C-alpha positions, 0 to 999 in steps of 0.5 A: 271389323268382324271379331272372328276376322280380327282373331285371324287376322291378328293370329291370336287364333290362326284359322277363322273357322275356329275363331267363329267357333270360340266365339259361337261357343260363348268363349269370347268376351268383349268389353265384358260382354260375351261377343258373338263372331259378327261383333264389330271390334275397334282400337281400345277394346278389351278382349277375353278368350278361354283356350281350355283352362287358359284365360287370355285378356288382349287389348286391341291396339289397331284394326287392320284388313291385312298384316304381315305375319311378323306384324300381327303382334303389333295389333294387340297387347297382352294384359295377361295369360293365366293358365288354370284360372279359366275354371275359377273365373267361369 
């Protein structure tokens, strides 16, 4: 599955256009490398996303084309969400 679609389906980012812009802007890494919107994701991948001054690290647990809103959180595991740390690591 494409990275931008995964971000939307898993509801880490609510809209696919916003997910696409985050990827295209270099704010998303997949397994330590800057990822484009069309990068393929699979279970076991580690994803890092910068949201302003917030840095989130997530492990992809499962990839599904569709998922109910209440089950979206089961698609990933939050490894860390640090506010104010993105600038130090960038």
